[in-house]
C-alpha positions in Angstrom: 107.7 96.2 103.2 106.4 99.4 104.7 104.8 98.7 108.1 102.1 100.7 110.0 104.3 103.7 110.9 105.5 104.1 107.3 101.9 103.9 105.9 100.6 106.3 108.5 103.3 108.7 107.7 102.4 108.6 104.0 98.7 109.0 104.8 99.5 112.1 106.9 101.6 113.5 104.0 98.8 113.0 101.6 96.1 114.6 103.8 96.6 118.3 102.9 96.8 117.4 99.2 93.9 114.9 98.8 91.3 115.2 101.6 88.5 117.5 100.6 90.0 117.8 97.1 88.5 116.7 93.8 90.4 114.4 91.5 90.3 116.4 88.2 92.0 113.6 86.2 93.0 110.1 86.9 95.6 108.4 84.7 96.0 104.6 84.9 99.0 103.4 82.9 98.8 99.7 83.2 96.0 97.1 83.8 97.5 95.5 86.9 99.8 95.7 89.9 100.0 92.7 92.2 96.4 92.1 91.2 94.3 93.4 88.3 93.2 97.0 88.8 89.4 97.5 88.9 87.5 98.0 85.7 87.2 101.6 84.4 89.3 102.7 87.3 90.3 106.1 85.7 86.7 107.0 84.9 85.5 106.0 88.4 88.1 108.2 90.1 87.9 111.3 87.8 85.7 114.0 89.2 85.3 112.5 92.6 86.0 114.3 95.8 88.2 112.6 98.4 85.9 113.0 101.5 88.2 111.2 103.9 91.7 109.6 103.9 92.0 106.8 106.4 94.3 103.9 107.2 93.5 100.3 108.1 96.5 98.3 109.1 99.0 98.8 106.2 96.3 100.0 103.7 95.4 103.6 102.9 91.7 104.1 102.2 90.3 107.1 100.3 86.6 107.6 100.7 85.1 109.1 97.5 82.0 111.2 96.9 80.8 108.4 94.5 80.2 106.1 97.5 83.3 104.1 96.7 86.6 103.8 98.6 90.0 103.6 96.9 92.2 101.0 98.6 96.0 101.5 98.3 98.7 99.1 99.4 102.3 100.1 98.9 103.7 96.6 98.6 107.5 96.2 98.7 108.6 99.3 96.7 105.5 101.4 96.2 105.6 105.2 96.8 103.0 107.9 96.8 104.8 111.0 95.5 103.4 114.5 95.7 104.4 117.3 93.2 103.1 120.7 92.1 102.5 122.0 95.6 104.2 123.6 98.6 105.3 121.1 101.2 106.9 122.7 104.2 109.4 125.3 103.0 109.8 123.8 99.6 107.8 123.8 96.3 107.9 120.4 94.6 107.6 120.9 90.8 106.1 118.2 88.7 108.9 115.8 87.7 109.2 114.2 84.3 107.1 111.0 84.1 109.0 107.8 85.1 108.7 104.3 83.8 107.0 103.0 87.0 104.4 105.7 87.4 101.4 103.4 87.3 98.6 105.6 88.6 98.6 109.4 88.5 96.0 111.6 90.2 95.8 115.3 89.3 93.9 117.2 92.0 91.8 120.3 91.6 94.5 122.4 93.3 97.0 121.4 90.5 98.9 119.0 92.8 99.7 115.6 91.5 99.8 112.4 93.4 101.8 109.6 91.7 101.8 105.9 92.6 105.3 104.7 91.6 106.0 101.0 92.1 109.0 99.4 90.3 108.4 95.9 91.6 104.6 96.1 91.2 103.9 94.3 94.5 101.5 97.1 95.5 97.8 97.0 95.0 94.8 99.3 94.3 91.1 98.5 94.3 87.7 100.2 94.5 85.0 99.0 96.8 81.6 100.2 98.2 82.3 102.5 101.2 79.4 101.0 103.1 81.0 97.5 103.1 84.7 98.3 103.1 85.3 96.1 106.1 84.2 93.1 104.1 86.9 93.5 101.4 89.0 90.4 101.0 92.2 92.1 102.1 90.6 93.7 105.2 88.0 91.2 106.4 90.3 89.1 108.6 92.5 91.8 110.1 92.9 92.0 113.9 92.5 95.2 115.9 94.5 98.3 115.3 97.5 98.4 117.8 96.8 102.1 118.4 93.1 101.7 118.8 90.9 100.9 121.8 90.1 97.4 120.6 93.7 96.4 121.3 94.2 96.2 125.0 96.0 94.2 127.7 93.1 91.7 128.3 92.7 91.1 124.6 96.4 90.3 123.9 96.8 88.1 126.9 93.8 86.1 125.8 95.0 85.8 122.2 98.5 84.6 123.3 97.2 82.2 126.0 98.2 78.5 125.2 99.5 79.5 121.8 102.3 77.1 120.7 104.0 79.5 118.3 107.0 81.8 118.9 106.0 85.2 120.3 107.4 86.9 117.2 105.3 84.9 114.9 102.2 85.5 117.0 102.7 89.3 116.9 103.3 89.2 113.1 99.9 87.4 112.7 97.7 90.1 111.2 94.6 88.3 112.6 96.0 88.9 116.1 97.0 92.5 115.7 97.1 94.4 112.4 99.9 96.5 111.0 102.9 95.1 112.9 105.9 93.9 110.8 109.4 92.5 111.3 111.1 95.7 112.3 108.8 96.9 115.0 108.2 93.4 116.6 112.0 93.0 117.0 112.2 96.4 118.7 109.2 95.8 120.9 110.5 92.4 122.1 113.9 93.9 123.0 112.2 96.5 125.2 110.0 93.8 126.7 113.0 91.6 127.5 111.4 88.6 125.6 113.3 86.4 123.1 111.7 86.2 119.7 111.7 82.4 119.7 110.0 82.0 123.1 106.6 80.4 122.8 103.8 82.9 123.1 101.9 80.5 125.4 104.7 80.5 127.8 104.4 84.2 128.6 102.6 85.0 131.8 99.4 87.1 131.5 101.4 90.0 133.0 104.2 89.7 130.4 101.6 89.5 127.6 99.7 92.5 128.9 103.0 94.5 129.2 103.5 94.2 125.4 100.5 96.4 124.7 101.9 99.8 125.9 105.3 98.9 124.5 103.8 98.3 121.0 102.0 101.6 121.2 105.1 103.4 122.3 107.4 102.0 119.6 104.8 102.6 116.9 104.2 106.2 118.1 107.9 107.0 118.2 108.3 105.6 114.7 105.4 107.7 113.3 106.9 110.8 115.0 110.2 110.0 113.2 108.5 109.6 109.8 109.0 105.8 109.8 112.1 103.8 108.9 113.9 104.1 105.5 115.8 101.0 104.7 115.5 100.5 101.0 112.7 101.9 98.9 110.5 103.7 101.5 110.1 107.5 101.3 107.6 109.8 102.8 105.1 111.5 100.5 107.3 114.5 100.1 110.3 112.3 99.1 112.1 112.6 102.4 113.5 109.7 104.3 112.2 108.4 107.6 114.5 108.6 110.6 113.5 105.9 113.0 116.2 103.5 111.7 118.8 105.6 113.4 117.3 104.6 116.8 117.0 100.9 116.2 118.1 99.0 119.3 118.4 95.5 117.7 116.9 95.4 114.2 119.7 95.0 111.5 122.4 95.4 114.2 123.9 91.9 114.2 127.2 91.8 116.0 126.8 95.4 117.4 126.5 96.0 121.1 123.2 95.9 122.8 122.4 99.5 124.0 121.4 98.1 127.4 124.2 95.6 128.2 126.7 95.8 125.4 126.3 92.1 124.5 126.6 91.6 120.7 123.2 91.4 119.0 122.3 88.0 117.5 120.5 87.3 114.2 118.1 84.4 114.1 116.1 83.2 111.1 112.4 82.5 111.8 110.1 81.4 109.1 112.4 82.9 106.5 112.7 86.2 108.3 115.6 87.7 110.2 115.1 88.3 113.9 117.5 90.4 115.9 117.8 90.2 119.7 120.1 90.4 122.7 120.7 86.9 124.2 121.4 88.5 127.6 118.5 91.0 127.9 115.9 88.8 126.2 114.8 85.5 127.6 
């Protein structure tokens, strides 16, 4: 599933095509994705100007001139694809419609934004902009890891006396929003902390030291356009590149870049954790 860097990369790719632009036509090709799509969705989108394109955690939020906000979640395989416009050095012509093109937005510029999702684990919804934070998918989210609300004192307090593995604690979206399996594995390797170590066993200094590491790893991943493992693509169809710099994730049996010890895979709550048993304690 796309994590914060992938979603932020998609948002940035959509910005020049959507923000400040009117949706001349919205086409909704099915009644549901992971959840039912909102009633009269096409009519509520058509004619509206996208006043701002934001991100909260793993969600893209498009504030509309109607006073509503369009929420977009990519799910496991969802992609936002741009066509009919110049992206970098290349002009992307409109492709032939595909089976899994579920929502298509034609902008006033002639550009087209297509939400394609073969597995239909993605989601879209419309909500009042003034109360967007109360939406059921957003209300319980923790602070943004790149925002001011996420700091050393906050994280040390949230991890104190917590009797769960540190990896599980960092994946808890109520503690910090937007982190996923890939980047937590990479952060813990840089921190020298084993993923199965109890969060409450970390000293306040160790917990605090995770904050700048989280910010660094996420920033590096955004700069690289995210990580492309299976379905993820940037809005222009290009792959992300951060997977080429993974230190531990998906590198079972390969040498640790710091000490050459083979990377170990551990299953935690049904998810694979990758770590160096020598560097991480």
